[in-house]
C-alpha positions as CSV (number, residue, x, y, z in Angstrom):
1,X,-0.1,0.1,0.1
2,X,2.8,2.4,0.4
3,X,4.0,2.0,-3.2
4,X,0.5,2.9,-4.2
5,X,0.6,6.0,-1.9
6,X,3.9,6.9,-3.6
7,X,2.5,6.2,-7.1
8,X,-0.6,8.4,-6.1
9,X,0.7,11.7,-6.6
10,X,2.4,10.8,-10.4
11,X,-0.8,8.9,-11.4
12,X,-3.7,11.4,-10.9
13,X,-1.6,13.5,-13.3
14,X,-2.4,11.3,-15.6
15,X,-6.0,10.6,-16.9
16,X,-6.8,7.8,-19.2
17,X,-5.5,9.6,-22.1
18,X,-2.2,10.3,-20.6
19,X,-1.0,6.4,-22.5
20,X,-2.7,6.8,-25.0
21,X,-6.0,9.2,-25.6
22,X,-8.4,9.0,-23.1
23,X,-9.3,12.7,-23.1
24,X,-9.4,14.9,-26.3
25,X,-8.0,17.9,-24.4
26,X,-4.7,18.4,-24.6
27,X,-3.0,21.8,-25.4
28,X,-1.8,22.4,-29.3
29,X,1.2,22.7,-30.8
30,X,1.7,25.6,-33.4
31,X,-0.3,24.7,-36.7
32,X,1.9,23.3,-39.5
33,X,1.4,23.6,-42.9
34,X,3.9,20.4,-43.8
35,X,1.5,17.2,-45.0
36,X,0.6,14.5,-42.3
37,X,3.3,11.7,-42.3
38,X,1.8,8.2,-42.1
39,X,2.9,6.1,-39.4
40,X,0.2,3.3,-39.9
41,X,0.9,0.1,-40.2
42,X,2.0,-2.9,-38.1
43,X,5.9,-2.5,-38.3
44,X,8.0,-1.7,-34.9
45,X,8.6,-3.2,-31.7
46,X,4.7,-3.3,-30.6
47,X,2.5,-4.8,-33.4
48,X,0.3,-7.6,-34.0
49,X,-0.3,-10.1,-31.8
50,X,1.0,-8.0,-28.8
51,X,-1.2,-5.4,-29.4
52,X,-3.9,-7.8,-29.4
53,X,-2.5,-9.2,-26.0
54,X,-2.6,-5.8,-24.3
55,X,-6.3,-4.9,-25.6
56,X,-7.1,-8.4,-24.3
57,X,-5.9,-7.5,-20.8
58,X,-7.3,-3.8,-20.8
59,X,-11.2,-5.5,-21.6
60,X,-10.4,-8.0,-19.0
61,X,-9.8,-5.6,-16.6
62,X,-12.8,-3.1,-17.7
63,X,-14.8,-6.2,-17.3
64,X,-14.3,-7.0,-13.9
65,X,-13.7,-3.4,-12.8
66,X,-15.2,-0.8,-14.4
67,X,-19.5,0.0,-14.5
68,X,-20.6,-0.4,-17.8
69,X,-23.8,0.5,-19.7
70,X,-25.7,-2.6,-20.6
71,X,-28.3,-1.1,-23.0
72,X,-28.6,-2.9,-26.4
73,X,-30.1,0.0,-28.1
74,X,-27.3,2.3,-27.0
75,X,-24.6,-0.2,-27.8
76,X,-26.1,-0.8,-31.1
77,X,-26.2,2.8,-31.7
78,X,-22.6,3.0,-30.9
79,X,-21.7,0.1,-33.0
80,X,-23.3,1.5,-35.8
81,X,-21.9,4.9,-35.7
82,X,-18.4,4.0,-35.1
83,X,-18.6,1.2,-38.5
84,X,-19.4,4.3,-40.3
85,X,-16.4,5.9,-39.5
86,X,-14.3,3.1,-39.8
87,X,-13.9,2.5,-43.4
88,X,-12.8,6.3,-43.8
89,X,-10.2,5.5,-40.9
90,X,-6.6,4.0,-41.8
91,X,-6.8,1.3,-39.7
92,X,-4.8,-2.1,-40.1
93,X,-7.1,-3.9,-37.7
94,X,-10.8,-2.9,-38.0
95,X,-12.0,-5.7,-35.7
96,X,-13.1,-3.1,-32.6
97,X,-14.0,-3.7,-29.4
98,X,-16.5,-1.2,-28.1
99,X,-17.1,0.0,-24.4
100,X,-19.7,1.9,-22.7
101,X,-18.4,3.3,-19.5
102,X,-21.4,4.2,-17.0
103,X,-20.2,7.4,-16.0
104,X,-22.0,11.0,-16.8
105,X,-18.6,12.5,-17.2
106,X,-17.3,13.7,-20.6
107,X,-14.8,11.0,-21.7
108,X,-13.5,8.5,-24.5
109,X,-10.7,6.4,-24.7
110,X,-8.9,4.2,-27.3
111,X,-6.1,1.5,-26.5
112,X,-4.1,-0.9,-28.2
113,X,-6.0,-4.2,-29.7
114,X,-8.7,-1.8,-31.0
115,X,-10.3,-0.9,-27.5
116,X,-12.6,2.0,-28.4
117,X,-14.5,3.2,-24.7
118,X,-17.1,5.9,-24.5
119,X,-18.6,7.2,-21.6
120,X,-22.5,7.8,-21.1
121,X,-22.0,11.3,-20.5
122,X,-20.5,12.0,-23.9
123,X,-23.9,11.3,-25.4
124,X,-25.1,14.4,-22.5
125,X,-22.6,16.8,-23.5
126,X,-23.0,16.3,-27.6
127,X,-25.5,17.9,-28.5
128,X,-25.4,17.2,-32.0
129,X,-24.6,14.0,-33.6
130,X,-21.5,15.6,-35.4
131,X,-20.0,16.7,-32.2
132,X,-20.4,13.3,-30.5
133,X,-19.0,11.3,-33.9
134,X,-16.3,14.0,-33.8
135,X,-15.1,12.4,-30.5
136,X,-14.9,9.1,-32.3
137,X,-13.1,9.8,-35.0
138,X,-10.4,11.5,-32.9
139,X,-10.0,8.2,-31.0
140,X,-9.7,5.9,-34.7
141,X,-7.2,8.4,-35.3
142,X,-5.2,7.7,-32.4
143,X,-5.6,3.9,-33.3
144,X,-4.6,4.3,-36.7
145,X,-1.5,6.3,-36.2
146,X,-0.3,3.5,-33.5
147,X,0.7,6.7,-31.2
148,X,1.2,4.1,-28.4
149,X,3.8,2.0,-30.5
150,X,5.7,5.2,-31.9
151,X,6.2,6.3,-28.0
152,X,7.3,2.9,-26.8
153,X,9.6,2.6,-30.0
154,X,11.1,5.8,-28.7
155,X,11.8,4.3,-25.7
156,X,13.1,1.4,-27.2
157,X,10.7,-1.0,-24.5
158,X,9.1,-3.7,-25.6
159,X,7.1,-5.0,-22.5
160,X,3.5,-5.8,-23.7
161,X,2.2,-7.6,-21.0
162,X,3.6,-5.8,-18.2
163,X,2.4,-2.4,-20.3
164,X,-1.3,-3.9,-20.5
165,X,-1.2,-3.8,-16.8
166,X,-0.4,-0.3,-16.8
167,X,-2.3,0.9,-19.0
168,X,-5.8,-1.0,-17.6
169,X,-4.9,0.6,-14.5
170,X,-4.6,4.0,-15.8
171,X,-7.8,3.5,-18.0
172,X,-9.3,2.2,-14.4
173,X,-8.5,4.7,-12.4
174,X,-10.1,7.5,-15.2
175,X,-13.4,5.3,-15.3
176,X,-14.2,4.2,-11.8
177,X,-12.3,7.6,-10.2
178,X,-11.1,5.0,-7.5
179,X,-8.4,3.6,-6.3
180,X,-8.6,0.4,-8.7
181,X,-6.7,1.2,-11.2
182,X,-3.7,3.0,-9.0
183,X,-3.6,-0.4,-7.4
184,X,-3.6,-2.1,-10.6
185,X,-0.2,-0.7,-11.5
186,X,1.6,-0.8,-8.1
187,X,4.9,-2.2,-8.7
188,X,5.1,-1.7,-12.4
189,X,7.0,1.6,-13.6
190,X,4.9,3.8,-13.7
191,X,7.5,6.6,-14.1
192,X,7.4,5.4,-17.8
193,X,4.6,6.4,-18.3
194,X,5.1,10.0,-17.1
195,X,8.2,10.1,-19.8
196,X,6.1,9.4,-22.6
197,X,4.0,12.2,-21.6
198,X,6.2,14.8,-23.9
199,X,4.6,13.1,-27.0
200,X,1.1,13.6,-26.1
201,X,0.7,16.7,-27.5
202,X,2.1,16.6,-31.1
203,X,-0.2,13.2,-31.3
204,X,-3.1,14.7,-29.7
205,X,-2.8,17.5,-33.3
206,X,-1.9,14.8,-35.0
207,X,-5.2,12.8,-34.2
208,X,-7.3,16.1,-34.9
209,X,-6.1,16.3,-38.3
210,X,-6.9,12.3,-38.9
211,X,-10.3,12.6,-37.2
212,X,-11.1,15.9,-39.1
213,X,-10.3,13.5,-42.6
214,X,-12.2,10.6,-41.4
215,X,-15.5,12.8,-40.2
216,X,-15.1,14.3,-43.8
217,X,-14.6,11.0,-45.9
218,X,-17.7,9.3,-43.8
219,X,-19.9,11.8,-44.9
220,X,-20.0,13.8,-41.7
221,X,-19.5,17.2,-41.0
222,X,-15.7,18.0,-39.7
223,X,-17.0,21.2,-38.1
224,X,-18.6,19.1,-35.4
225,X,-15.1,18.5,-33.8
226,X,-14.4,22.3,-33.2
227,X,-17.6,22.9,-32.0
228,X,-17.0,20.0,-29.4
229,X,-13.6,21.4,-28.1
230,X,-16.4,24.6,-28.0
231,X,-18.4,22.7,-25.3
232,X,-15.1,21.7,-23.5
233,X,-13.7,25.0,-22.9
234,X,-17.6,26.2,-22.0
235,X,-17.8,23.5,-19.5
236,X,-14.3,24.4,-18.3
237,X,-15.4,28.1,-17.5
238,X,-18.5,27.3,-15.8
239,X,-16.8,24.5,-13.5
240,X,-14.3,26.9,-12.2
241,X,-12.1,25.2,-9.7
242,X,-13.9,21.9,-10.1
243,X,-12.3,21.2,-13.5
244,X,-13.1,18.3,-15.0
245,X,-10.0,15.6,-14.8
246,X,-9.5,15.7,-18.8
247,X,-8.9,19.3,-18.5
248,X,-6.7,19.3,-15.6
249,X,-4.4,17.1,-16.6
250,X,-4.3,18.1,-20.1
251,X,-6.0,21.9,-21.0
252,X,-7.5,22.6,-24.0
253,X,-6.1,25.8,-25.3
254,X,-8.3,28.3,-27.4
255,X,-5.0,27.4,-29.9
256,X,-6.1,24.4,-30.5
257,X,-9.8,25.5,-30.8
258,X,-8.9,27.8,-33.6
259,X,-6.2,25.4,-35.6
260,X,-9.1,22.7,-35.8
261,X,-11.6,25.3,-36.8
262,X,-9.6,26.8,-39.2
263,X,-8.8,23.3,-40.8
264,X,-12.3,22.3,-40.8
265,X,-13.2,25.2,-42.4
266,X,-11.0,24.1,-45.4
267,X,-13.9,21.3,-46.4
268,X,-16.8,22.0,-48.7
269,X,-19.3,23.5,-46.9
270,X,-22.6,21.1,-47.0
271,X,-25.0,20.7,-44.0
272,X,-25.3,17.0,-42.4
273,X,-28.5,16.4,-40.5
274,X,-28.1,14.2,-37.3
275,X,-30.0,11.1,-37.8
276,X,-33.2,10.8,-35.4
277,X,-31.6,7.8,-33.5
278,X,-28.8,10.0,-32.1
279,X,-31.0,12.2,-30.0
280,X,-33.4,9.2,-29.4
281,X,-30.5,7.4,-27.4
282,X,-29.3,10.9,-25.6
283,X,-32.8,11.2,-24.3
284,X,-32.7,7.6,-23.1
285,X,-29.3,8.4,-21.4
286,X,-30.7,11.4,-20.0
287,X,-33.3,9.4,-18.3
288,X,-30.6,7.3,-17.0
289,X,-28.7,9.8,-15.3
290,X,-31.6,11.8,-13.8
291,X,-31.4,11.7,-10.0
292,X,-34.4,9.6,-10.1
293,X,-37.2,8.5,-12.5
294,X,-39.9,10.8,-11.0
295,X,-37.2,14.0,-11.8
296,X,-37.0,12.7,-15.0
297,X,-40.8,12.9,-15.9
298,X,-40.7,16.1,-14.4
299,X,-37.9,17.4,-16.8
300,X,-39.3,15.7,-19.7
301,X,-42.7,17.4,-19.1
302,X,-41.2,20.4,-19.0
303,X,-39.8,20.1,-22.4
304,X,-43.1,19.4,-23.9
305,X,-44.4,22.4,-22.5
306,X,-42.0,24.6,-24.5
307,X,-42.8,25.7,-28.0
308,X,-39.7,24.6,-29.4
309,X,-39.9,21.4,-28.4
310,X,-43.4,20.3,-28.0
311,X,-43.4,18.3,-31.2
312,X,-39.8,16.6,-30.8
313,X,-40.2,12.9,-30.9
314,X,-36.6,12.5,-29.2
315,X,-38.4,14.6,-26.5
316,X,-41.5,12.6,-26.3
317,X,-39.9,9.7,-26.6
318,X,-37.6,10.5,-23.5
319,X,-40.9,10.9,-21.6
320,X,-42.1,7.5,-22.4
321,X,-38.9,6.0,-21.0
322,X,-39.4,7.9,-18.2
323,X,-42.7,7.2,-17.8
324,X,-41.4,3.4,-18.1
325,X,-38.7,4.0,-15.4
326,X,-41.2,5.7,-13.0
327,X,-43.8,2.5,-13.5
328,X,-46.3,4.7,-15.5
329,X,-46.7,2.2,-18.1
330,X,-50.3,3.0,-19.4
331,X,-48.4,6.7,-20.0
332,X,-45.7,5.2,-21.8
333,X,-47.2,2.8,-23.8
334,X,-50.1,5.6,-25.7
335,X,-46.5,7.7,-26.2
336,X,-44.7,4.8,-27.6
337,X,-47.5,3.5,-29.6
338,X,-48.0,7.2,-30.9
339,X,-44.8,7.7,-31.9
340,X,-45.0,3.7,-33.8
341,X,-47.7,4.8,-35.8
342,X,-46.0,7.5,-37.3
343,X,-42.6,6.0,-37.8
344,X,-43.9,2.0,-38.2
345,X,-40.8,0.2,-38.4
346,X,-38.2,2.0,-36.1
347,X,-36.4,-0.7,-33.6
348,X,-36.4,1.8,-30.8
349,X,-39.8,2.4,-30.4
350,X,-40.8,-1.2,-31.1
351,X,-38.4,-2.4,-28.7
352,X,-39.3,-0.1,-26.3
353,X,-43.0,-0.8,-26.4
354,X,-42.3,-4.3,-26.1
355,X,-40.4,-3.5,-22.6
356,X,-43.3,-2.0,-21.8
357,X,-45.7,-4.7,-22.4
358,X,-43.2,-7.2,-20.8
359,X,-43.5,-5.1,-17.8
360,X,-47.1,-5.4,-17.9
361,X,-46.9,-8.8,-18.2
362,X,-49.0,-8.4,-22.1
363,X,-46.3,-11.1,-22.5
364,X,-48.1,-12.5,-26.0
365,X,-48.7,-8.5,-27.6
366,X,-44.5,-7.9,-26.9
367,X,-43.7,-11.3,-28.7
368,X,-46.0,-10.5,-31.6
369,X,-44.3,-7.3,-31.6
370,X,-40.7,-8.3,-31.7
371,X,-41.1,-11.5,-33.6
372,X,-42.4,-9.7,-36.3
373,X,-39.6,-7.2,-36.0
374,X,-37.1,-9.8,-35.7
375,X,-38.4,-11.5,-39.4
376,X,-37.6,-7.8,-41.1
377,X,-34.2,-7.3,-39.1
378,X,-32.9,-10.4,-38.8
379,X,-30.0,-11.3,-36.4
380,X,-30.8,-7.7,-34.6
381,X,-29.3,-7.4,-31.3
382,X,-31.5,-5.1,-29.2
383,X,-34.8,-6.7,-30.5
384,X,-33.0,-10.4,-30.3
385,X,-31.8,-9.5,-26.3
386,X,-35.5,-8.1,-25.9
387,X,-36.8,-11.1,-26.8
388,X,-34.7,-13.2,-24.7
389,X,-36.1,-10.9,-21.6
390,X,-39.4,-11.3,-22.5
391,X,-39.0,-14.9,-22.5
392,X,-37.1,-14.8,-19.2
393,X,-40.4,-13.0,-17.7
394,X,-42.7,-15.2,-18.7
395,X,-40.9,-18.5,-17.3
396,X,-39.8,-19.9,-20.8
397,X,-36.1,-20.6,-20.2
398,X,-35.8,-22.9,-23.2
399,X,-37.0,-19.8,-25.7
400,X,-34.7,-17.4,-24.1
401,X,-31.3,-19.8,-24.0
402,X,-32.0,-20.4,-28.1
403,X,-32.3,-16.1,-28.3
404,X,-29.5,-15.6,-26.2
405,X,-26.9,-18.1,-27.9
406,X,-27.5,-16.7,-31.3
407,X,-26.0,-13.6,-29.3
408,X,-23.3,-15.4,-28.4
409,X,-22.4,-16.2,-31.7
410,X,-22.5,-12.5,-33.1
411,X,-20.7,-11.1,-29.4
412,X,-18.8,-13.8,-28.3
413,X,-16.9,-11.2,-26.2
414,X,-20.4,-9.9,-24.3
415,X,-19.8,-11.1,-20.9
416,X,-23.7,-9.8,-19.9
417,X,-24.9,-11.9,-22.5
418,X,-23.2,-15.5,-21.1
419,X,-24.6,-14.3,-17.7
420,X,-27.9,-14.3,-18.7
421,X,-27.6,-17.3,-20.7
422,X,-26.5,-19.0,-17.6
423,X,-30.1,-18.0,-16.5
424,X,-31.9,-18.9,-19.0
425,X,-30.2,-22.4,-19.1
426,X,-31.1,-22.5,-15.3
427,X,-34.4,-21.7,-15.6
428,X,-34.6,-24.7,-18.4
429,X,-33.0,-27.2,-16.1
430,X,-29.8,-27.6,-18.4
431,X,-27.2,-27.7,-15.7
432,X,-24.6,-27.9,-18.5
433,X,-25.5,-25.0,-20.4
434,X,-25.6,-23.3,-16.6
435,X,-22.0,-24.5,-16.3
436,X,-20.8,-23.6,-20.1
437,X,-22.3,-20.5,-20.1
438,X,-20.7,-19.6,-16.7
439,X,-17.2,-20.8,-17.6
440,X,-17.3,-18.3,-20.9
441,X,-18.5,-15.6,-18.5
442,X,-15.7,-16.5,-15.9
443,X,-13.4,-16.4,-18.5
444,X,-14.1,-13.1,-20.3
445,X,-13.9,-11.3,-16.9
446,X,-9.8,-13.1,-16.5
447,X,-10.9,-15.7,-13.8
448,X,-9.9,-18.9,-15.3
449,X,-9.7,-21.1,-12.5
450,X,-13.5,-20.6,-12.1
451,X,-13.9,-21.2,-15.4
452,X,-12.3,-24.4,-15.3
453,X,-14.0,-25.5,-12.6
454,X,-17.1,-24.8,-14.6
455,X,-15.8,-26.9,-17.6
456,X,-15.0,-29.9,-15.2
457,X,-18.7,-30.0,-14.1
458,X,-20.1,-29.6,-17.2
459,X,-17.6,-32.5,-18.8
460,X,-18.8,-35.1,-15.8
461,X,-22.3,-34.5,-16.6
462,X,-21.8,-35.6,-19.8
463,X,-21.5,-39.4,-21.6
464,X,-17.8,-40.2,-22.8
465,X,-17.8,-40.1,-26.7
466,X,-20.5,-37.3,-27.0
467,X,-20.1,-34.7,-29.1
468,X,-20.8,-32.3,-26.5
469,X,-18.3,-33.9,-24.4
470,X,-15.4,-33.1,-26.8
471,X,-16.4,-29.8,-26.9
472,X,-16.1,-28.8,-23.4
473,X,-13.0,-30.7,-23.4
474,X,-11.4,-29.0,-26.1
475,X,-12.6,-25.7,-24.2
476,X,-10.9,-27.0,-21.3
477,X,-7.8,-27.4,-23.0
478,X,-7.7,-23.7,-24.1
479,X,-8.6,-22.7,-20.7
480,X,-5.6,-24.7,-19.0
481,X,-3.0,-23.3,-21.7
482,X,-4.4,-19.8,-20.5
483,X,-3.9,-20.7,-16.6
484,X,-0.4,-21.6,-17.7
485,X,0.3,-18.7,-19.8
486,X,-0.8,-16.4,-16.8
487,X,1.6,-18.2,-14.2
488,X,4.6,-17.9,-17.0
489,X,3.7,-14.1,-16.7
């Protein structure tokens, strides 16, 4: 603990951006007219499998210690907007892992191995989809330019597994606002991180420039980036002495805003309309972060009393979600049915209405609505998740397990999907299924010993020579290898 305390002062100066990018608020260097160099590619000391190992360890740490938003609608929106940007980003690895951190603070981060994290607070602070997307484009730019690897190459260091622990610790200390992250890196070379900070200013400016290009090529408005910076600066001025951590560690200067504004103005002027979905998700998270469901109802009812928002579907949807959370189910149902009648086929309204029906125990109406929606949108994550929840609520474990198994094939790294599958299998009295699902959940959280125990229990209950026993045995072998690897490191 003494070592932890010794590092505290140094580490509190380092937000999750210190190593890679978590904050977007870093002082800019003077704009340079020279063309942007290309530093992408997978050469150097840290690349390929090493970066993948770092990303895997960071994800394991986040799953175990960081609060996450488990809302399929919000996750699906984030996934879609990220993969709208990805084709325009010069990434070697486009298989990204997305994390939604349950925090109202404005923050985002990217780490090696293609991990991109977003705080729920980003939705609250970005007033437009263009501003929101600019943050994601900035993070993708950091990944594409391999800023972490370039820093480490300057240090002539190659210890990816040790570094993974340090990165995970820094990310966790930022997103959990606790000592968890500091404890995670006790005993490592924390000062090496401090020494690498000298590169972050240039990298932030470079990420701004690449991010603008990504936005423009994706058909979005590059002007969203300087607008987002202005929001950050305004928030900083309003908070006074309670400066947000990302600005206290890397203050955002007017020169950086001006530089980005000038660069954004060089792109052809065009009007880019926000998608309705962004504002629906923003309303959904405004309800999530309200002090109580009742206060959320009060806030959205006051919005609807204003002339400029009275007919705004996103505000009406926010009120419906608030009513649902406040158990005013009839009021929520009425609004959602009205929205769906004027927006037939919109998945967000269908899923939300089905959730209300499920709470009302009107299971057949919810089932009909969702199965029809799924037939039109095969493999859709929010619809399939809602169907699984409906079947669990109605006591149909086997049906719920079927939907959840489909989701595990789509998102094998979704730990909460495996946990819910274990619940459904238990309801269906499939004990082997419970053990197998729990094993995958434990493995994703880095508890390989527990995963091994679960798989052994599943193996014992399966007949010798059966195909399923063979699958379980092979998975046991993989887990044993992970345990050996962990012991060696």
